[in-house]
N, CA, C, O and the ligand as a Tripos MOL2 file, in Angstrom:
@<TRIPOS>MOLECULE
protein
  257   255    65     0     0
PROTEIN
NO_CHARGES

@<TRIPOS>ATOM
      1 N           0.8480   -1.2110   -0.0090 N.3       1 MET1
      2 CA         -0.0040   -0.0120    0.0110 C.3       1 MET1
      3 C           0.8810    1.2220   -0.0080 C.2       1 MET1
      4 O           1.8440    1.3230    0.7520 O.2       1 MET1
      5 N           0.5480    2.1410   -0.8700 N.am      2 LYS2
      6 CA          1.3300    3.3570   -0.9490 C.3       2 LYS2
      7 C           0.5650    4.5000   -0.2810 C.2       2 LYS2
      8 O          -0.6350    4.6740   -0.4940 O.2       2 LYS2
      9 N           1.2780    5.2630    0.5190 N.am      3 VAL3
     10 CA          0.6580    6.4340    1.1720 C.3       3 VAL3
     11 C           1.1100    7.6440    0.3250 C.2       3 VAL3
     12 O           2.2940    7.9640    0.2230 O.2       3 VAL3
     13 N           0.0900    8.2990   -0.2770 N.am      4 VAL4
     14 CA          0.4180    9.4630   -1.0940 C.3       4 VAL4
     15 C          -0.1510   10.7130   -0.4510 C.2       4 VAL4
     16 O          -1.1170   10.6360    0.3090 O.2       4 VAL4
     17 N           0.4260   11.8450   -0.7420 N.am      5 CYS5
     18 CA         -0.0890   13.1310   -0.2810 C.3       5 CYS5
     19 C          -1.3490   13.5020   -1.0690 C.2       5 CYS5
     20 O          -1.2940   13.6910   -2.2840 O.2       5 CYS5
     21 N          -2.4800   13.6030   -0.3690 N.am      6 ALA6
     22 CA         -3.7300   13.8720   -1.0390 C.3       6 ALA6
     23 C          -3.7310   15.2690   -1.6970 C.2       6 ALA6
     24 O          -4.3540   15.4770   -2.7380 O.2       6 ALA6
     25 N          -3.0250   16.2050   -1.0700 N.am      7 TRP7
     26 CA         -2.9670   17.5700   -1.6340 C.3       7 TRP7
     27 C          -2.1380   17.5840   -2.9100 C.2       7 TRP7
     28 O          -2.5280   18.2050   -3.8990 O.2       7 TRP7
     29 N          -1.0040   16.9080   -2.8940 N.am      8 CYS8
     30 CA         -0.1810   16.8110   -4.0850 C.3       8 CYS8
     31 C          -0.9470   16.1290   -5.2010 C.2       8 CYS8
     32 O          -0.8690   16.5250   -6.3640 O.2       8 CYS8
     33 N          -1.6900   15.0940   -4.8260 N.am      9 GLN9
     34 CA         -2.4500   14.3470   -5.8300 C.3       9 GLN9
     35 C          -3.4850   15.2820   -6.4470 C.2       9 GLN9
     36 O          -3.7010   15.2580   -7.6590 O.2       9 GLN9
     37 N          -4.1060   16.0810   -5.6380 N.am     10 ARG10
     38 CA         -5.1510   17.0000   -6.1320 C.3      10 ARG10
     39 C          -4.4860   18.0130   -7.0820 C.2      10 ARG10
     40 O          -5.1160   18.4960   -8.0240 O.2      10 ARG10
     41 N          -3.2140   18.3260   -6.8230 N.am     11 ALA11
     42 CA         -2.4980   19.2810   -7.6720 C.3      11 ALA11
     43 C          -1.9300   18.5810   -8.9120 C.2      11 ALA11
     44 O          -1.2460   19.2060   -9.7230 O.2      11 ALA11
     45 N          -2.2090   17.3070   -9.0510 N.am     12 GLY12
     46 CA         -1.7530   16.6450  -10.2420 C.3      12 GLY12
     47 C          -0.4190   15.9260  -10.0820 C.2      12 GLY12
     48 O           0.1220   15.3760  -11.0410 O.2      12 GLY12
     49 N           0.1130   15.9360   -8.8360 N.am     13 ARG13
     50 CA          1.3830   15.2720   -8.5930 C.3      13 ARG13
     51 C           1.1330   13.9950   -7.7760 C.2      13 ARG13
     52 O           0.2200   13.9370   -6.9530 O.2      13 ARG13
     53 N           1.9550   12.9900   -8.0210 N.am     14 PHE14
     54 CA          1.8040   11.7400   -7.3330 C.3      14 PHE14
     55 C           3.0130   11.5730   -6.4170 C.2      14 PHE14
     56 O           4.0700   11.1210   -6.8550 O.2      14 PHE14
     57 N           2.8570   11.9370   -5.1460 N.am     15 VAL15
     58 CA          3.9720   11.9040   -4.2190 C.3      15 VAL15
     59 C           3.7870   10.7720   -3.2010 C.2      15 VAL15
     60 O           2.8950   10.8230   -2.3540 O.2      15 VAL15
     61 N           4.6250    9.7740   -3.2980 N.am     16 VAL16
     62 CA          4.5390    8.6520   -2.3510 C.3      16 VAL16
     63 C           5.3070    9.0370   -1.0790 C.2      16 VAL16
     64 O           6.5180    9.2520   -1.1120 O.2      16 VAL16
     65 N           4.5820    9.1190    0.0310 N.am     17 LEU17
     66 CA          5.2030    9.5180    1.2930 C.3      17 LEU17
     67 C           5.9560    8.3330    1.8900 C.2      17 LEU17
     68 O           7.0880    8.4600    2.3560 O.2      17 LEU17
     69 N           5.3030    7.1980    1.8620 N.am     18 ARG18
     70 CA          5.9140    5.9640    2.3990 C.3      18 ARG18
     71 C           5.0970    4.7940    1.8880 C.2      18 ARG18
     72 O           4.0310    4.9660    1.2970 O.2      18 ARG18
     73 N           5.6160    3.6040    2.1260 N.am     19 GLU19
     74 CA          4.8670    2.3950    1.7820 C.3      19 GLU19
     75 C           4.6020    1.6540    3.0580 C.2      19 GLU19
     76 O           5.4010    1.7090    3.9930 O.2      19 GLU19
     77 N           3.4850    0.9590    3.1100 N.am     20 LYS20
     78 CA          3.2130    0.1290    4.2820 C.3      20 LYS20
     79 C           2.5910   -1.1640    3.8630 C.2      20 LYS20
     80 O           2.1620   -1.3290    2.7210 O.2      20 LYS20
     81 N           2.5450   -2.0920    4.8080 N.am     21 GLU21
     82 CA          1.9750   -3.4050    4.5230 C.3      21 GLU21
     83 C           0.4790   -3.2810    4.3100 C.2      21 GLU21
     84 O          -0.1480   -2.4300    4.9420 O.2      21 GLU21
     85 N          -0.1370   -4.1080    3.4310 N.am     22 PRO22
     86 CA          0.4750   -5.0880    2.5810 C.3      22 PRO22
     87 C           1.1140   -4.4630    1.3300 C.2      22 PRO22
     88 O           0.6970   -3.3930    0.8880 O.2      22 PRO22
     89 N           2.0940   -5.1130    0.7820 N.am     23 GLN23
     90 CA          2.7960   -4.5890   -0.4120 C.3      23 GLN23
     91 C           1.9120   -4.8020   -1.6480 C.2      23 GLN23
     92 O           1.9160   -5.8670   -2.2660 O.2      23 GLN23
     93 N           1.1710   -3.7710   -1.9770 N.am     24 ASN24
     94 CA          0.4110   -3.8270   -3.2180 C.3      24 ASN24
     95 C           0.2520   -2.4230   -3.7340 C.2      24 ASN24
     96 O           0.8750   -1.4970   -3.2140 O.2      24 ASN24
     97 N          -0.5960   -2.2390   -4.7790 N.am     25 ASP25
     98 CA         -0.7280   -0.9270   -5.4080 C.3      25 ASP25
     99 C          -1.8900   -0.1110   -4.8260 C.2      25 ASP25
    100 O          -2.2770    0.9100   -5.3940 O.2      25 ASP25
    101 N          -2.4400   -0.5570   -3.7060 N.am     26 GLU26
    102 CA         -3.5150    0.2190   -3.1370 C.3      26 GLU26
    103 C          -2.9670    1.5420   -2.6060 C.2      26 GLU26
    104 O          -1.8090    1.6490   -2.2040 O.2      26 GLU26
    105 N          -3.8600    2.5570   -2.6220 N.am     27 ILE27
    106 CA         -3.4820    3.8950   -2.2300 C.3      27 ILE27
    107 C          -4.1580    4.2950   -0.9050 C.2      27 ILE27
    108 O          -5.3620    4.1250   -0.7130 O.2      27 ILE27
    109 N          -3.3240    4.8300   -0.0100 N.am     28 SER28
    110 CA         -3.8520    5.4140    1.1980 C.3      28 SER28
    111 C          -3.4440    6.8910    1.1540 C.2      28 SER28
    112 O          -2.4370    7.2250    0.5300 O.2      28 SER28
    113 N          -4.1810    7.7570    1.7850 N.am     29 HIS29
    114 CA         -3.8510    9.1680    1.7260 C.3      29 HIS29
    115 C          -3.2810    9.7110    3.0090 C.2      29 HIS29
    116 O          -3.7440    9.4190    4.1120 O.2      29 HIS29
    117 N          -2.2440   10.5220    2.8160 N.am     30 GLY30
    118 CA         -1.6070   11.1900    3.9460 C.3      30 GLY30
    119 C          -1.3410   12.6330    3.5180 C.2      30 GLY30
    120 O          -2.0060   13.1780    2.6370 O.2      30 GLY30
    121 N          -0.3520   13.2260    4.1680 N.am     31 ILE31
    122 CA         -0.0160   14.6200    3.8250 C.3      31 ILE31
    123 C           1.5120   14.7710    3.9240 C.2      31 ILE31
    124 O           2.1420   14.2580    4.8490 O.2      31 ILE31
    125 N           2.0770   15.4740    2.9670 N.am     32 CYS32
    126 CA          3.5150   15.6520    2.9550 C.3      32 CYS32
    127 C           3.9170   16.8620    3.8370 C.2      32 CYS32
    128 O           3.0690   17.6670    4.2230 O.2      32 CYS32
    129 N           5.1660   16.9630    4.1310 N.am     33 ASP33
    130 CA          5.6770   18.0660    4.9930 C.3      33 ASP33
    131 C           5.2680   19.4420    4.4470 C.2      33 ASP33
    132 O           4.8650   20.3480    5.1760 O.2      33 ASP33
    133 N           5.3960   19.5360    3.1330 N.am     34 GLU34
    134 CA          5.0960   20.8020    2.4550 C.3      34 GLU34
    135 C           3.6620   21.2200    2.7070 C.2      34 GLU34
    136 O           3.3870   22.3720    3.0430 O.2      34 GLU34
    137 N           2.7240   20.2490    2.5370 N.am     35 HIS35
    138 CA          1.2920   20.5820    2.6610 C.3      35 HIS35
    139 C           0.8650   20.6770    4.1020 C.2      35 HIS35
    140 O          -0.1350   21.3310    4.4020 O.2      35 HIS35
    141 N           1.6060   20.0300    5.0300 N.am     36 VAL36
    142 CA          1.3230   20.2460    6.4690 C.3      36 VAL36
    143 C           1.4500   21.7180    6.7470 C.2      36 VAL36
    144 O           0.5890   22.2970    7.4090 O.2      36 VAL36
    145 N           2.5090   22.3450    6.2550 N.am     37 LEU37
    146 CA          2.7650   23.7660    6.4630 C.3      37 LEU37
    147 C           1.6570   24.5970    5.8230 C.2      37 LEU37
    148 O           1.1850   25.5680    6.4140 O.2      37 LEU37
    149 N           1.2430   24.2200    4.6240 N.am     38 VAL38
    150 CA          0.1870   24.9630    3.9110 C.3      38 VAL38
    151 C          -1.1120   24.9160    4.7130 C.2      38 VAL38
    152 O          -1.7760   25.9340    4.9050 O.2      38 VAL38
    153 N          -1.4510   23.7520    5.1630 N.am     39 VAL39
    154 CA         -2.6860   23.5810    5.9250 C.3      39 VAL39
    155 C          -2.6170   24.3540    7.2370 C.2      39 VAL39
    156 O          -3.5850   25.0050    7.6290 O.2      39 VAL39
    157 N          -1.4810   24.2860    7.9130 N.am     40 MET40
    158 CA         -1.3200   25.0160    9.1630 C.3      40 MET40
    159 C          -1.4090   26.5230    8.9520 C.2      40 MET40
    160 O          -1.9980   27.2320    9.7680 O.2      40 MET40
    161 N          -0.8250   27.0130    7.8620 N.am     41 ASN41
    162 CA         -0.8870   28.4210    7.5510 C.3      41 ASN41
    163 C          -2.3100   28.8460    7.2410 C.2      41 ASN41
    164 O          -2.7500   29.9140    7.6650 O.2      41 ASN41
    165 N          -3.0350   28.0070    6.4950 N.am     42 GLU42
    166 CA         -4.4340   28.3400    6.2120 C.3      42 GLU42
    167 C          -5.2500   28.3520    7.4820 C.2      42 GLU42
    168 O          -6.0930   29.2320    7.6560 O.2      42 GLU42
    169 N          -5.0320   27.4090    8.3710 N.am     43 ALA43
    170 CA         -5.7650   27.3590    9.6490 C.3      43 ALA43
    171 C          -5.4880   28.6080   10.4370 C.2      43 ALA43
    172 O          -6.3950   29.1940   11.0270 O.2      43 ALA43
    173 N          -4.2220   29.0250   10.4520 N.am     44 ARG44
    174 CA         -3.8440   30.2080   11.2170 C.3      44 ARG44
    175 C          -4.5060   31.4510   10.6180 C.2      44 ARG44
    176 O          -4.9740   32.3320   11.3400 O.2      44 ARG44
    177 N          -4.5350   31.5030    9.2800 N.am     45 ARG45
    178 CA         -5.1030   32.6540    8.6150 C.3      45 ARG45
    179 C          -6.6040   32.7170    8.8890 C.2      45 ARG45
    180 O          -7.1330   33.8000    9.1400 O.2      45 ARG45
    181 N          -7.2860   31.6060    8.8470 N.am     46 SER46
    182 CA         -8.7300   31.6050    9.0340 C.3      46 SER46
    183 C          -9.0710   31.9720   10.4730 C.2      46 SER46
    184 O         -10.1400   32.5270   10.7280 O.2      46 SER46
    185 N          -8.1750   31.6690   11.4250 N.am     47 GLU47
    186 CA         -8.3880   32.0210   12.8080 C.3      47 GLU47
    187 C          -8.3300   33.5470   12.9730 C.2      47 GLU47
    188 O          -8.9980   34.1140   13.8380 O.2      47 GLU47
    189 N          -7.5130   34.2060   12.1220 N.am     48 ALA48
    190 CA         -7.3440   35.6610   12.2010 C.3      48 ALA48
    191 C          -8.6220   36.3640   11.7300 C.2      48 ALA48
    192 O          -8.8940   37.4890   12.1480 O.2      48 ALA48
    193 N          -9.4020   35.7200   10.8710 N.am     49 HIS49
    194 CA        -10.6340   36.3340   10.3860 C.3      49 HIS49
    195 C         -11.7540   35.9190   11.3300 C.2      49 HIS49
    196 O         -12.1310   34.7490   11.3920 O.2      49 HIS49
    197 N         -12.2710   36.8820   12.0520 N.am     50 VAL50
    198 CA        -13.3090   36.6080   13.0290 C.3      50 VAL50
    199 C         -14.5750   36.1170   12.3360 C.2      50 VAL50
    200 O         -15.3120   35.3080   12.8980 O.2      50 VAL50
    201 N         -14.8340   36.6000   11.1180 N.am     51 SER51
    202 CA        -16.0680   36.2460   10.4340 C.3      51 SER51
    203 C         -15.9940   34.8740    9.7800 C.2      51 SER51
    204 O         -17.0150   34.3330    9.3570 O.2      51 SER51
    205 N         -14.7700   34.2970    9.6930 N.am     52 ALA52
    206 CA        -14.6460   32.9840    9.0590 C.3      52 ALA52
    207 C         -15.2890   31.9380    9.9610 C.2      52 ALA52
    208 O         -15.1810   32.0260   11.1840 O.2      52 ALA52
    209 N         -15.9580   30.9460    9.3680 N.am     53 PRO53
    210 CA        -16.4900   29.8910   10.1910 C.3      53 PRO53
    211 C         -15.4340   29.0740   10.8840 C.2      53 PRO53
    212 O         -14.4010   28.7520   10.2970 O.2      53 PRO53
    213 N         -15.6820   28.7440   12.1120 N.am     54 ALA54
    214 CA        -14.6930   27.9530   12.8710 C.3      54 ALA54
    215 C         -14.6490   26.5360   12.3490 C.2      54 ALA54
    216 O         -15.6750   25.8720   12.2040 O.2      54 ALA54
    217 N         -13.4500   26.0910   12.0730 N.am     55 ARG55
    218 CA        -13.3060   24.7360   11.5270 C.3      55 ARG55
    219 C         -12.7630   23.7920   12.5910 C.2      55 ARG55
    220 O         -12.5230   22.6190   12.3070 O.2      55 ARG55
    221 N         -12.5700   24.2780   13.7980 N.am     56 GLY56
    222 CA        -12.0830   23.4120   14.8330 C.3      56 GLY56
    223 C         -10.6800   22.9010   14.5240 C.2      56 GLY56
    224 O          -9.9060   23.5480   13.8190 O.2      56 GLY56
    225 N         -10.3780   21.7520   15.0560 N.am     57 SER57
    226 CA         -9.0300   21.2180   14.8900 C.3      57 SER57
    227 C          -9.0100   20.1180   13.7880 C.2      57 SER57
    228 O          -8.0130   19.4150   13.6240 O.2      57 SER57
    229 N         -10.1050   19.9910   13.0610 N.am     58 VAL58
    230 CA        -10.1820   18.9540   12.0340 C.3      58 VAL58
    231 C          -9.3200   19.3690   10.8380 C.2      58 VAL58
    232 O          -9.4730   20.4780   10.3280 O.2      58 VAL58
    233 N          -8.4300   18.5070   10.3930 N.am     59 ILE59
    234 CA         -7.6210   18.7790    9.2290 C.3      59 ILE59
    235 C          -8.5250   18.6090    7.9940 C.2      59 ILE59
    236 O          -9.0780   17.5320    7.7770 O.2      59 ILE59
    237 N          -8.6690   19.6480    7.2060 N.am     60 PRO60
    238 CA         -9.5440   19.4950    6.0250 C.3      60 PRO60
    239 C          -8.9860   18.4980    5.0130 C.2      60 PRO60
    240 O          -7.7880   18.4790    4.7290 O.2      60 PRO60
    241 N          -9.8660   17.6870    4.4880 N.am     61 GLN61
    242 CA         -9.4870   16.7100    3.4750 C.3      61 GLN61
    243 C          -9.9750   17.2020    2.1130 C.2      61 GLN61
    244 O         -11.0920   17.7090    2.0100 O.2      61 GLN61
    245 N          -9.1920   17.0680    1.1080 N.am     62 PRO62
    246 CA         -9.6620   17.4210   -0.2500 C.3      62 PRO62
    247 C         -10.7760   16.4760   -0.6640 C.2      62 PRO62
    248 O         -10.7750   15.2970   -0.3110 O.2      62 PRO62
    249 N         -11.7330   17.0160   -1.4240 N.am     63 VAL63
    250 CA        -12.8180   16.1860   -1.8610 C.3      63 VAL63
    251 C         -12.3040   15.2510   -2.9660 C.2      63 VAL63
    252 O         -11.6950   15.6760   -3.9480 O.2      63 VAL63
    253 N         -12.5740   13.9920   -2.7610 N.am     64 ALA64
    254 CA        -12.0470   12.9870   -3.7350 C.3      64 ALA64
    255 C         -12.8080   13.0960   -5.0450 C.2      64 ALA64
    256 O         -12.5280   12.3530   -5.9850 O.2      64 ALA64
    257 ZN          1.7800   17.4150   -0.6690 Zn       65 ZN65
@<TRIPOS>BOND
     1     1     2 1
     2     2     3 1
     3     3     4 2
     4     3     5 am
     5     5     6 1
     6     6     7 1
     7     7     8 2
     8     7     9 am
     9     9    10 1
    10    10    11 1
    11    11    12 2
    12    11    13 am
    13    13    14 1
    14    14    15 1
    15    15    16 2
    16    15    17 am
    17    17    18 1
    18    18    19 1
    19    19    20 2
    20    19    21 am
    21    21    22 1
    22    22    23 1
    23    23    24 2
    24    23    25 am
    25    25    26 1
    26    26    27 1
    27    27    28 2
    28    27    29 am
    29    29    30 1
    30    30    31 1
    31    31    32 2
    32    31    33 am
    33    33    34 1
    34    34    35 1
    35    35    36 2
    36    35    37 am
    37    37    38 1
    38    38    39 1
    39    39    40 2
    40    39    41 am
    41    41    42 1
    42    42    43 1
    43    43    44 2
    44    43    45 am
    45    45    46 1
    46    46    47 1
    47    47    48 2
    48    47    49 am
    49    49    50 1
    50    50    51 1
    51    51    52 2
    52    51    53 am
    53    53    54 1
    54    54    55 1
    55    55    56 2
    56    55    57 am
    57    57    58 1
    58    58    59 1
    59    59    60 2
    60    59    61 am
    61    61    62 1
    62    62    63 1
    63    63    64 2
    64    63    65 am
    65    65    66 1
    66    66    67 1
    67    67    68 2
    68    67    69 am
    69    69    70 1
    70    70    71 1
    71    71    72 2
    72    71    73 am
    73    73    74 1
    74    74    75 1
    75    75    76 2
    76    75    77 am
    77    77    78 1
    78    78    79 1
    79    79    80 2
    80    79    81 am
    81    81    82 1
    82    82    83 1
    83    83    84 2
    84    83    85 am
    85    85    86 1
    86    86    87 1
    87    87    88 2
    88    87    89 am
    89    89    90 1
    90    90    91 1
    91    91    92 2
    92    91    93 am
    93    93    94 1
    94    94    95 1
    95    95    96 2
    96    95    97 am
    97    97    98 1
    98    98    99 1
    99    99   100 2
   100    99   101 am
   101   101   102 1
   102   102   103 1
   103   103   104 2
   104   103   105 am
   105   105   106 1
   106   106   107 1
   107   107   108 2
   108   107   109 am
   109   109   110 1
   110   110   111 1
   111   111   112 2
   112   111   113 am
   113   113   114 1
   114   114   115 1
   115   115   116 2
   116   115   117 am
   117   117   118 1
   118   118   119 1
   119   119   120 2
   120   119   121 am
   121   121   122 1
   122   122   123 1
   123   123   124 2
   124   123   125 am
   125   125   126 1
   126   126   127 1
   127   127   128 2
   128   127   129 am
   129   129   130 1
   130   130   131 1
   131   131   132 2
   132   131   133 am
   133   133   134 1
   134   134   135 1
   135   135   136 2
   136   135   137 am
   137   137   138 1
   138   138   139 1
   139   139   140 2
   140   139   141 am
   141   141   142 1
   142   142   143 1
   143   143   144 2
   144   143   145 am
   145   145   146 1
   146   146   147 1
   147   147   148 2
   148   147   149 am
   149   149   150 1
   150   150   151 1
   151   151   152 2
   152   151   153 am
   153   153   154 1
   154   154   155 1
   155   155   156 2
   156   155   157 am
   157   157   158 1
   158   158   159 1
   159   159   160 2
   160   159   161 am
   161   161   162 1
   162   162   163 1
   163   163   164 2
   164   163   165 am
   165   165   166 1
   166   166   167 1
   167   167   168 2
   168   167   169 am
   169   169   170 1
   170   170   171 1
   171   171   172 2
   172   171   173 am
   173   173   174 1
   174   174   175 1
   175   175   176 2
   176   175   177 am
   177   177   178 1
   178   178   179 1
   179   179   180 2
   180   179   181 am
   181   181   182 1
   182   182   183 1
   183   183   184 2
   184   183   185 am
   185   185   186 1
   186   186   187 1
   187   187   188 2
   188   187   189 am
   189   189   190 1
   190   190   191 1
   191   191   192 2
   192   191   193 am
   193   193   194 1
   194   194   195 1
   195   195   196 2
   196   195   197 am
   197   197   198 1
   198   198   199 1
   199   199   200 2
   200   199   201 am
   201   201   202 1
   202   202   203 1
   203   203   204 2
   204   203   205 am
   205   205   206 1
   206   206   207 1
   207   207   208 2
   208   207   209 am
   209   209   210 1
   210   210   211 1
   211   211   212 2
   212   211   213 am
   213   213   214 1
   214   214   215 1
   215   215   216 2
   216   215   217 am
   217   217   218 1
   218   218   219 1
   219   219   220 2
   220   219   221 am
   221   221   222 1
   222   222   223 1
   223   223   224 2
   224   223   225 am
   225   225   226 1
   226   226   227 1
   227   227   228 2
   228   227   229 am
   229   229   230 1
   230   230   231 1
   231   231   232 2
   232   231   233 am
   233   233   234 1
   234   234   235 1
   235   235   236 2
   236   235   237 am
   237   237   238 1
   238   238   239 1
   239   239   240 2
   240   239   241 am
   241   241   242 1
   242   242   243 1
   243   243   244 2
   244   243   245 am
   245   245   246 1
   246   246   247 1
   247   247   248 2
   248   247   249 am
   249   249   250 1
   250   250   251 1
   251   251   252 2
   252   251   253 am
   253   253   254 1
   254   254   255 1
   255   255   256 2
@<TRIPOS>SUBSTRUCTURE
     1 MET1         2 RESIDUE 1 A MET
     2 LYS2         6 RESIDUE 1 A LYS
     3 VAL3        10 RESIDUE 1 A VAL
     4 VAL4        14 RESIDUE 1 A VAL
     5 CYS5        18 RESIDUE 1 A CYS
     6 ALA6        22 RESIDUE 1 A ALA
     7 TRP7        26 RESIDUE 1 A TRP
     8 CYS8        30 RESIDUE 1 A CYS
     9 GLN9        34 RESIDUE 1 A GLN
    10 ARG10       38 RESIDUE 1 A ARG
    11 ALA11       42 RESIDUE 1 A ALA
    12 GLY12       46 RESIDUE 1 A GLY
    13 ARG13       50 RESIDUE 1 A ARG
    14 PHE14       54 RESIDUE 1 A PHE
    15 VAL15       58 RESIDUE 1 A VAL
    16 VAL16       62 RESIDUE 1 A VAL
    17 LEU17       66 RESIDUE 1 A LEU
    18 ARG18       70 RESIDUE 1 A ARG
    19 GLU19       74 RESIDUE 1 A GLU
    20 LYS20       78 RESIDUE 1 A LYS
    21 GLU21       82 RESIDUE 1 A GLU
    22 PRO22       86 RESIDUE 1 A PRO
    23 GLN23       90 RESIDUE 1 A GLN
    24 ASN24       94 RESIDUE 1 A ASN
    25 ASP25       98 RESIDUE 1 A ASP
    26 GLU26      102 RESIDUE 1 A GLU
    27 ILE27      106 RESIDUE 1 A ILE
    28 SER28      110 RESIDUE 1 A SER
    29 HIS29      114 RESIDUE 1 A HIS
    30 GLY30      118 RESIDUE 1 A GLY
    31 ILE31      122 RESIDUE 1 A ILE
    32 CYS32      126 RESIDUE 1 A CYS
    33 ASP33      130 RESIDUE 1 A ASP
    34 GLU34      134 RESIDUE 1 A GLU
    35 HIS35      138 RESIDUE 1 A HIS
    36 VAL36      142 RESIDUE 1 A VAL
    37 LEU37      146 RESIDUE 1 A LEU
    38 VAL38      150 RESIDUE 1 A VAL
    39 VAL39      154 RESIDUE 1 A VAL
    40 MET40      158 RESIDUE 1 A MET
    41 ASN41      162 RESIDUE 1 A ASN
    42 GLU42      166 RESIDUE 1 A GLU
    43 ALA43      170 RESIDUE 1 A ALA
    44 ARG44      174 RESIDUE 1 A ARG
    45 ARG45      178 RESIDUE 1 A ARG
    46 SER46      182 RESIDUE 1 A SER
    47 GLU47      186 RESIDUE 1 A GLU
    48 ALA48      190 RESIDUE 1 A ALA
    49 HIS49      194 RESIDUE 1 A HIS
    50 VAL50      198 RESIDUE 1 A VAL
    51 SER51      202 RESIDUE 1 A SER
    52 ALA52      206 RESIDUE 1 A ALA
    53 PRO53      210 RESIDUE 1 A PRO
    54 ALA54      214 RESIDUE 1 A ALA
    55 ARG55      218 RESIDUE 1 A ARG
    56 GLY56      222 RESIDUE 1 A GLY
    57 SER57      226 RESIDUE 1 A SER
    58 VAL58      230 RESIDUE 1 A VAL
    59 ILE59      234 RESIDUE 1 A ILE
    60 PRO60      238 RESIDUE 1 A PRO
    61 GLN61      242 RESIDUE 1 A GLN
    62 PRO62      246 RESIDUE 1 A PRO
    63 VAL63      250 RESIDUE 1 A VAL
    64 ALA64      254 RESIDUE 1 A ALA
    65 ZN65       257 GROUP 0 **** ****
């Protein structure tokens, strides 16, 4: 099973973060270091806007 960055995949890139058992071509989704920073920055920015809806601590997932 390959763990790919869902954000990179959405951007048209296929970034394998790591592989895990079982060894096959199935895909699991994770997030790369680059996009962790992007998501954290977006969360911080939305907190600064009082009118923005609160998203809590849930990490947003791209729509498949
Ligand atoms: Zn990524």
